[in-house]
Backbone as ProteinMPNN parsed JSONL, in Angstrom:
{"seq_chain_A": "MNGTARFFVIAGALVLAGGVALGAVSAHAAKSAPHPEAARLLQTAVQYQLVHGLGLLAVGILARGAAPSRLLATSGALLLAGIAAFCGSLYSLAFAAVSLGLLAPVGGAAFMAGWVVLALWALLERGD", "coords_chain_A": {"N_chain_A": [[-41.756, 108.191, 106.044], [-45.018, 106.984, 106.08], [-47.704, 106.634, 103.613], [-50.286, 107.365, 104.6], [-49.667, 108.87, 106.898], [-48.149, 110.949, 105.726], [-50.092, 112.097, 104.002], [-52.056, 113.101, 105.85], [-50.556, 114.855, 107.44], [-49.756, 116.723, 105.511], [-52.315, 117.554, 104.619], [-53.345, 118.607, 107.033], [-51.511, 120.708, 107.507], [-52.022, 122.337, 105.27], [-54.749, 122.916, 105.627], [-54.562, 124.348, 108.006], [-52.967, 126.539, 107.162], [-54.744, 127.632, 105.306], [-56.809, 128.298, 107.074], [-55.64, 130.335, 108.585], [-55.275, 132.245, 106.568], [-57.957, 132.619, 105.738], [-58.968, 133.598, 108.112], [-57.697, 136.073, 108.278], [-58.663, 137.337, 105.957], [-61.391, 137.232, 106.494], [-61.717, 138.965, 108.641], [-61.74, 141.428, 107.453], [-63.515, 141.171, 105.283], [-65.975, 140.579, 106.387], [-67.313, 142.888, 107.006], [-68.468, 143.812, 104.659], [-69.89, 141.665, 103.782], [-72.684, 139.739, 102.545], [-74.414, 138.463, 104.389], [-76.04, 139.192, 107.448], [-74.987, 138.229, 109.859], [-72.371, 137.642, 109.317], [-69.764, 138.104, 110.419], [-69.783, 136.651, 112.828], [-70.348, 134.061, 111.864], [-68.097, 133.594, 110.253], [-66.034, 133.749, 112.129], [-66.615, 131.498, 113.681], [-66.354, 129.46, 111.725], [-63.624, 129.684, 111.01], [-62.411, 129.174, 113.483], [-63.206, 126.481, 113.984], [-62.044, 125.294, 111.745], [-59.304, 125.687, 112.226], [-58.911, 124.306, 114.677], [-59.6, 121.67, 113.94], [-57.827, 121.271, 111.903], [-55.497, 121.014, 113.357], [-56.161, 118.595, 114.498], [-56.007, 116.933, 112.225], [-53.253, 117.077, 111.762], [-52.41, 115.788, 114.099], [-53.419, 113.198, 113.652], [-51.855, 112.502, 111.437], [-49.276, 112.574, 112.576], [-49.511, 110.61, 114.569], [-49.922, 108.428, 112.904], [-47.432, 108.075, 111.829], [-45.86, 106.606, 113.633], [-47.254, 104.303, 113.978], [-48.579, 101.067, 113.144], [-49.993, 100.442, 109.896], [-53.259, 101.697, 109.818], [-56.659, 101.364, 109.597], [-58.509, 102.632, 111.201], [-57.215, 105.018, 112.031], [-56.926, 106.282, 109.528], [-59.623, 106.55, 108.866], [-60.503, 108.232, 110.914], [-59.04, 110.59, 110.306], [-60.091, 111.101, 107.745], [-62.777, 111.615, 108.374], [-62.495, 113.943, 109.937], [-61.493, 115.673, 107.986], [-63.635, 115.655, 106.164], [-65.545, 116.821, 107.818], [-64.476, 119.402, 108.107], [-64.692, 120.333, 105.459], [-67.521, 120.167, 105.069], [-68.815, 121.4, 107.392], [-67.346, 123.841, 107.933], [-67.181, 124.793, 105.315], [-69.909, 125.18, 104.683], [-70.549, 127.266, 106.428], [-68.816, 129.295, 105.505], [-69.896, 129.629, 102.951], [-72.466, 130.569, 103.55], [-71.86, 132.957, 104.933], [-70.212, 134.471, 103.118], [-71.605, 134.41, 100.66], [-74.268, 134.354, 101.197], [-75.587, 131.986, 100.811], [-77.28, 129.217, 101.702], [-76.368, 125.966, 102.571], [-78.016, 124.025, 103.447], [-78.412, 121.094, 105.274], [-75.727, 120.646, 105.559], [-73.977, 121.751, 107.481], [-74.753, 120.555, 110.046], [-74.227, 117.873, 109.344], [-71.495, 118.017, 108.887], [-70.681, 118.706, 111.48], [-71.394, 116.345, 112.813], [-69.602, 114.642, 111.542], [-67.19, 115.669, 112.523], [-67.424, 114.986, 115.279], [-67.612, 112.186, 115.077], [-65.123, 111.636, 113.938], [-63.355, 112.272, 116.043], [-64.211, 110.419, 117.958], [-63.613, 108.013, 116.648], [-60.851, 108.274, 116.576], [-60.314, 108.111, 119.323], [-61.176, 105.483, 119.732], [-59.288, 104.139, 118.154], [-56.992, 104.701, 119.736], [-57.69, 103.331, 122.054], [-57.665, 100.707, 121.181], [-55.131, 100.366, 120.132], [-52.087, 98.657, 120.064], [-49.399, 99.312, 120.409], [-47.293, 99.359, 122.273]], "CA_chain_A": [[-43.121, 108.463, 106.465], [-45.948, 106.232, 105.239], [-48.624, 107.451, 102.832], [-51.344, 107.921, 105.446], [-49.069, 109.925, 107.715], [-47.805, 112.068, 104.842], [-51.32, 112.737, 103.544], [-52.729, 113.875, 106.886], [-49.691, 115.975, 107.83], [-49.894, 117.726, 104.45], [-53.682, 118.093, 104.681], [-53.444, 119.446, 108.221], [-50.741, 121.938, 107.311], [-52.733, 123.181, 104.3], [-55.974, 123.384, 106.277], [-54.162, 125.394, 108.957], [-52.571, 127.72, 106.388], [-55.986, 128.207, 104.797], [-57.53, 128.895, 108.194], [-55.002, 131.623, 108.901], [-55.594, 133.162, 105.472], [-59.378, 132.963, 105.813], [-59.15, 134.44, 109.292], [-57.274, 137.439, 107.933], [-59.623, 137.866, 104.977], [-62.691, 137.359, 107.143], [-61.737, 140.147, 109.498], [-62.045, 142.592, 106.61], [-64.635, 140.89, 104.387], [-67.232, 140.477, 107.126], [-67.98, 144.198, 107.01], [-69.25, 143.988, 103.43], [-70.497, 140.386, 103.416], [-74.138, 139.868, 102.414], [-75.162, 137.924, 105.536], [-75.905, 140.103, 108.597], [-74.202, 137.575, 110.914], [-71.155, 137.146, 108.66], [-68.6, 138.125, 111.312], [-69.906, 135.518, 113.757], [-70.235, 132.835, 111.081], [-66.709, 133.441, 109.83], [-65.23, 133.464, 113.313], [-66.868, 130.096, 114.028], [-65.773, 128.601, 110.687], [-62.164, 129.711, 111.128], [-62.047, 128.49, 114.73], [-63.341, 125.038, 113.783], [-61.052, 124.871, 110.761], [-57.99, 125.628, 112.863], [-58.884, 123.222, 115.667], [-59.622, 120.363, 113.29], [-56.558, 121.163, 111.188], [-54.565, 120.423, 114.327], [-56.532, 117.189, 114.59], [-55.42, 116.249, 111.067], [-51.817, 116.938, 112.05], [-52.264, 114.752, 115.121], [-53.618, 111.896, 113.0], [-50.657, 112.242, 110.641], [-48.142, 112.294, 113.461], [-49.759, 109.298, 115.166], [-49.775, 107.402, 111.861], [-46.0, 107.851, 111.564], [-45.293, 105.599, 114.528], [-48.169, 103.178, 114.149], [-48.805, 100.165, 112.015], [-51.094, 100.956, 109.074], [-54.49, 101.583, 110.58], [-57.889, 101.845, 108.968], [-59.164, 103.552, 112.137], [-56.574, 106.337, 111.922], [-57.294, 106.864, 108.236], [-61.038, 106.923, 108.951], [-60.569, 109.414, 111.77], [-58.582, 111.741, 109.526], [-61.052, 111.365, 106.663], [-63.957, 112.235, 108.975], [-62.146, 115.317, 110.289], [-61.39, 116.417, 106.732], [-65.008, 115.819, 105.671], [-66.19, 117.798, 108.694], [-63.97, 120.734, 107.748], [-65.313, 120.714, 104.183], [-68.968, 120.338, 105.196], [-69.204, 122.378, 108.406], [-66.738, 125.155, 107.675], [-67.586, 125.217, 103.983], [-71.279, 125.703, 104.706], [-70.54, 128.579, 107.09], [-68.197, 130.241, 104.577], [-70.873, 129.884, 101.891], [-73.531, 131.404, 104.1], [-71.345, 134.284, 105.27], [-69.679, 135.195, 101.964], [-72.506, 134.461, 99.509], [-75.646, 134.247, 101.686], [-76.136, 130.758, 100.245], [-77.364, 128.154, 102.693], [-76.157, 124.625, 102.036], [-78.942, 123.125, 104.126], [-77.987, 120.263, 106.395], [-74.301, 120.36, 105.497], [-73.323, 122.105, 108.748], [-74.902, 119.49, 111.048], [-73.534, 116.681, 108.871], [-70.086, 118.269, 109.173], [-70.504, 118.598, 112.929], [-71.425, 114.925, 113.145], [-68.337, 114.073, 111.067], [-66.174, 116.054, 113.513], [-67.571, 114.16, 116.479], [-67.274, 110.811, 114.729], [-63.672, 111.57, 113.752], [-62.694, 112.236, 117.356], [-64.554, 109.144, 118.598], [-62.828, 106.967, 115.986], [-59.47, 108.429, 117.058], [-60.289, 107.538, 120.678], [-61.273, 104.037, 119.572], [-57.959, 103.689, 117.721], [-56.088, 104.737, 120.883], [-58.1, 102.281, 122.968], [-57.322, 99.4, 120.609], [-53.734, 100.359, 119.684], [-51.226, 97.766, 120.852], [-48.055, 99.673, 119.98], [-46.227, 99.328, 123.286]], "C_chain_A": [[-44.06, 107.706, 105.518], [-46.956, 107.173, 104.571], [-49.729, 108.092, 103.647], [-50.811, 109.076, 106.276], [-48.78, 111.16, 106.865], [-49.059, 112.829, 104.417], [-51.919, 113.632, 104.619], [-51.859, 115.006, 107.437], [-49.804, 117.088, 106.787], [-51.274, 118.375, 104.502], [-53.845, 119.02, 105.877], [-52.718, 120.765, 108.057], [-51.461, 122.883, 106.343], [-54.038, 123.727, 104.869], [-55.645, 124.509, 107.257], [-53.736, 126.67, 108.231], [-53.808, 128.42, 105.825], [-56.798, 128.878, 105.886], [-56.954, 130.243, 108.587], [-55.364, 132.647, 107.831], [-57.059, 133.592, 105.528], [-59.695, 133.809, 107.038], [-58.784, 135.88, 109.002], [-58.26, 138.079, 106.966], [-60.963, 138.144, 105.648], [-62.796, 138.602, 108.004], [-62.123, 141.385, 108.705], [-63.312, 142.377, 105.792], [-65.972, 140.861, 105.109], [-68.012, 141.781, 107.094], [-68.87, 144.39, 105.786], [-69.921, 142.697, 102.967], [-72.02, 140.52, 103.389], [-74.951, 139.378, 103.613], [-74.959, 138.831, 106.743], [-75.074, 139.534, 109.756], [-72.865, 137.066, 110.397], [-69.966, 137.089, 109.614], [-68.622, 136.932, 112.265], [-69.732, 134.19, 113.029], [-68.779, 132.563, 110.695], [-65.793, 133.122, 111.001], [-65.388, 131.991, 113.716], [-66.203, 129.165, 113.02], [-64.257, 128.541, 110.818], [-61.71, 128.965, 112.382], [-62.113, 126.971, 114.554], [-62.329, 124.514, 112.772], [-59.679, 124.73, 111.401], [-57.893, 124.472, 113.866], [-58.802, 121.866, 114.98], [-58.445, 120.176, 112.344], [-55.483, 120.59, 112.1], [-54.876, 118.944, 114.534], [-55.97, 116.376, 113.429], [-53.92, 116.049, 111.258], [-51.586, 115.825, 113.068], [-52.431, 113.36, 114.514], [-52.383, 111.536, 112.186], [-49.456, 111.873, 111.487], [-48.306, 110.92, 114.121], [-49.549, 108.182, 114.152], [-48.313, 107.122, 111.543], [-45.448, 106.701, 112.387], [-46.134, 104.355, 114.679], [-48.149, 102.272, 112.924], [-49.939, 100.757, 111.185], [-52.433, 100.693, 109.758], [-55.664, 102.183, 109.817], [-58.606, 102.831, 109.886], [-58.543, 104.941, 112.072], [-56.959, 107.021, 110.617], [-58.75, 107.328, 108.24], [-61.214, 108.166, 109.8], [-60.164, 110.666, 110.998], [-59.55, 112.113, 108.426], [-62.31, 112.04, 107.202], [-63.676, 113.682, 109.38], [-62.086, 116.192, 109.043], [-62.778, 116.662, 106.136], [-65.759, 116.848, 106.507], [-65.758, 119.216, 108.378], [-64.658, 121.206, 106.465], [-66.795, 121.035, 104.368], [-69.338, 121.458, 106.167], [-68.659, 123.762, 108.082], [-67.162, 125.684, 106.308], [-68.986, 125.796, 103.955], [-71.349, 127.066, 105.391], [-69.902, 129.643, 106.205], [-69.182, 130.615, 103.471], [-71.98, 130.814, 102.371], [-73.045, 132.827, 104.357], [-70.955, 135.089, 104.031], [-70.679, 135.37, 100.825], [-73.984, 134.433, 99.902], [-76.356, 133.045, 101.058], [-76.102, 129.681, 101.325], [-77.188, 126.809, 102.005], [-76.941, 123.588, 102.83], [-78.338, 122.398, 105.302], [-76.496, 119.97, 106.409], [-73.58, 120.688, 106.809], [-73.523, 121.014, 109.81], [-74.235, 118.184, 110.635], [-72.04, 116.821, 109.146], [-69.783, 118.179, 110.655], [-70.506, 117.152, 113.392], [-70.136, 114.236, 112.696], [-67.197, 114.427, 112.014], [-66.236, 115.128, 114.724], [-67.175, 112.713, 116.204], [-65.764, 110.649, 114.545], [-62.928, 111.487, 115.068], [-62.987, 110.926, 118.079], [-63.748, 108.007, 117.97], [-61.364, 107.065, 116.405], [-59.33, 107.854, 118.469], [-60.358, 106.015, 120.621], [-59.939, 103.458, 119.112], [-56.995, 103.632, 118.915], [-56.411, 103.628, 121.879], [-57.614, 100.913, 122.472], [-55.855, 99.266, 120.205], [-52.887, 99.521, 120.642], [-49.76, 98.049, 120.56], [-46.971, 99.588, 121.034], [-45.861, 97.958, 123.744]], "O_chain_A": [[-43.91, 107.782, 104.299], [-47.048, 108.351, 104.918], [-50.077, 109.249, 103.411], [-51.431, 110.136, 106.348], [-49.128, 112.278, 107.244], [-49.089, 114.059, 104.465], [-52.257, 114.785, 104.351], [-52.396, 116.028, 107.865], [-49.933, 118.261, 107.14], [-51.392, 119.599, 104.438], [-54.42, 120.101, 105.751], [-53.24, 121.818, 108.42], [-51.504, 124.092, 106.572], [-54.39, 124.879, 104.616], [-56.364, 125.506, 107.328], [-54.107, 127.768, 108.646], [-53.908, 129.647, 105.863], [-57.413, 129.919, 105.65], [-57.694, 131.18, 108.887], [-55.718, 133.783, 108.147], [-57.372, 134.774, 105.385], [-60.597, 134.646, 106.999], [-59.478, 136.802, 109.429], [-58.647, 139.235, 107.142], [-61.591, 139.172, 105.396], [-63.857, 139.222, 108.081], [-62.765, 142.29, 109.238], [-64.102, 143.306, 105.624], [-67.007, 141.1, 104.487], [-69.241, 141.772, 107.149], [-69.904, 145.053, 105.863], [-70.466, 142.649, 101.864], [-72.583, 141.327, 104.128], [-76.072, 139.842, 103.824], [-73.826, 139.209, 107.04], [-74.518, 140.297, 110.547], [-72.285, 136.151, 110.981], [-69.228, 136.104, 109.609], [-67.599, 136.283, 112.481], [-69.045, 133.296, 113.521], [-68.299, 131.435, 110.802], [-64.876, 132.31, 110.872], [-64.408, 131.325, 114.05], [-65.56, 128.19, 113.408], [-63.67, 127.461, 110.745], [-60.738, 128.211, 112.344], [-61.182, 126.259, 114.931], [-61.813, 123.408, 112.928], [-58.97, 123.758, 111.143], [-56.897, 123.749, 113.889], [-58.022, 121.006, 115.391], [-58.095, 119.043, 112.014], [-54.659, 119.782, 111.673], [-53.968, 118.135, 114.724], [-55.507, 115.253, 113.626], [-53.383, 114.984, 110.953], [-50.672, 115.015, 112.913], [-51.666, 112.449, 114.829], [-51.913, 110.4, 112.236], [-48.705, 110.959, 111.146], [-47.344, 110.157, 114.218], [-49.054, 107.109, 114.499], [-47.985, 106.047, 111.04], [-44.652, 105.906, 111.887], [-45.773, 103.445, 115.425], [-47.753, 102.672, 111.829], [-50.765, 101.499, 111.716], [-52.694, 99.583, 110.221], [-55.653, 103.357, 109.445], [-59.244, 103.767, 109.405], [-59.264, 105.939, 112.058], [-57.282, 108.209, 110.608], [-59.071, 108.377, 107.683], [-61.987, 109.057, 109.448], [-60.862, 111.679, 111.034], [-59.808, 113.294, 108.189], [-62.853, 112.94, 106.56], [-64.524, 114.553, 109.189], [-62.574, 117.322, 109.049], [-63.061, 117.761, 105.657], [-66.52, 117.654, 105.971], [-66.579, 120.133, 108.379], [-65.146, 122.334, 106.392], [-67.274, 122.059, 103.88], [-70.09, 122.364, 105.809], [-69.412, 124.729, 107.971], [-67.463, 126.867, 106.155], [-69.232, 126.795, 103.278], [-72.126, 127.928, 104.977], [-70.386, 130.773, 106.153], [-69.288, 131.784, 103.1], [-72.374, 131.74, 101.662], [-73.739, 133.791, 104.035], [-71.324, 136.257, 103.908], [-70.619, 136.362, 100.098], [-74.857, 134.482, 99.035], [-77.56, 133.08, 100.806], [-75.035, 129.287, 101.797], [-77.8, 126.552, 100.968], [-76.569, 122.415, 102.876], [-77.81, 123.021, 106.223], [-76.041, 119.133, 107.188], [-72.664, 119.966, 107.202], [-72.545, 120.586, 110.422], [-73.727, 117.457, 111.489], [-71.391, 115.871, 109.583], [-68.749, 117.64, 111.05], [-69.719, 116.77, 114.258], [-69.633, 113.349, 113.385], [-66.333, 113.594, 112.285], [-65.226, 114.561, 115.14], [-66.483, 112.091, 117.009], [-65.194, 109.637, 114.953], [-61.976, 110.719, 115.199], [-62.107, 110.379, 118.744], [-63.255, 107.132, 118.682], [-60.703, 106.04, 116.574], [-58.341, 107.188, 118.775], [-59.67, 105.335, 121.382], [-59.502, 102.42, 119.609], [-56.272, 102.651, 119.091], [-55.505, 103.05, 122.48], [-57.202, 100.07, 123.268], [-55.386, 98.155, 119.96], [-52.967, 99.665, 121.862], [-48.959, 97.118, 120.473], [-45.798, 99.737, 120.695], [-44.981, 97.804, 124.59]]}, "name": "protein", "num_of_chains": 1, "seq": "MNGTARFFVIAGALVLAGGVALGAVSAHAAKSAPHPEAARLLQTAVQYQLVHGLGLLAVGILARGAAPSRLLATSGALLLAGIAAFCGSLYSLAFAAVSLGLLAPVGGAAFMAGWVVLALWALLERGD"}
């Protein structure tokens, strides 16, 4: 397995494990969290973390069979950045009532860009 594939498979697996753990913690912690909308914020953060963790796994799996690709690496990096920015800002708001400003929309834009770059890679891939 090449380095890009290994990195994104590992990152995806860890993001997914963290999402499961945060989902379990969130179910209980939301009741005493400082933000009044904590349950909704946490549910959204966990959902996006899990979905985009699967995206990281997909990038890693695709990278296994492909020639080294800057587009695949960029797609994975954008998904990972989106998880950190979008989900991280929601966790911060829910658990600590600390707003991280524009980090959520920046993370959302990173998610969208990551998926578009993955589509572009698939469009340009000449592996067959």
